[in-house]
N, C-alpha and C positions, 0 to 999 in steps of 0.2 A: 504494500500500500504506500501511498504518498507519505504518510506520517512516519512509517518505518524508515523510508529512504532519508527523510529529513532529520529525524530525531532518534534514529536507532543507535547512534554512537559508533564506537570502533568495531573492529572485526572485519575480516575480508568478506566482501559481498560480490556476487556475480557481476553487478553493474558498477562496481567501484573501479575508477580509473586505475590502470596498472601499466607498467612497462618494465622492460629489461634494461639494466644499465650495468655495464662492466660485469656481466654474468650474475648479477643480483636481480631478483624480482622485487619490484617496489609496487605496493598497492596503497593508494591513498585511502585513509580511514578517518577523516575528520570527525571530531566529537562535537555534537550539538550542545551548546551551553547558552540557554536563553535565545537571544536573537543572533548570536555569533557562533562560530565554529572553531574549535581548538585544532591547531595543526597537528596531525598524527598520521603515521604510515606504518605499514608492516614491511620489513625488509627480510627477504628469504634467499638462501643460497645453499646448494648442496656442497657440503664440505666433508671429505673423507667418506663418501658414500652415505652420509646422513644429512637429511634436510634440517638446516638450522634456521631459526626465526628470531627476529628482534622487533620488538614493539617500540616505535619511536613516538613519543608524546612531547610536544613542545609547549612552552608557556604562551606562544604567539596565538592570537585569535584573529579571525577574519570575519567580515560582515556577510559574505555570501558563501554558499557551499562550493561553487565552482572555483572561486578564488582560494578557498581553503584547500581544495584538492590540488590545485596547481602549486601552491606553497608547500603542501605536504610532500609532494614528489620532489620539489626543489631542495627542501631541507634534507630529505633522505639521500639525495645525490651528494649533497655537501658532506654528510656524515660518512658515506661510503668513500668519498675522496680523502677524507681526513683519517679514517680509521680502518678501512678495508675490512677484512675478516675478524679483526680484533673486536668488533661490535658484538660478536657471539661469545666472548669470554665472560 
């Protein structure tokens, strides 16, 4: 339903924007907070034959869902560039 899409919070959803970046799978998972959305994403990668997962949640909030999704993927890319596979430790 529309309300689940807008206010369902984090977690991977089939309609959530995602992309592959440097062999990491990023899925935007902004969290609804009142009229704003907290920047959040799931970062996944297979490491040594095991799927690893990191939940990224930032303090940043955006006024629109689409803006939060774009920002979430951007922040995830930044974390990947800075930390690489160390995010899974």
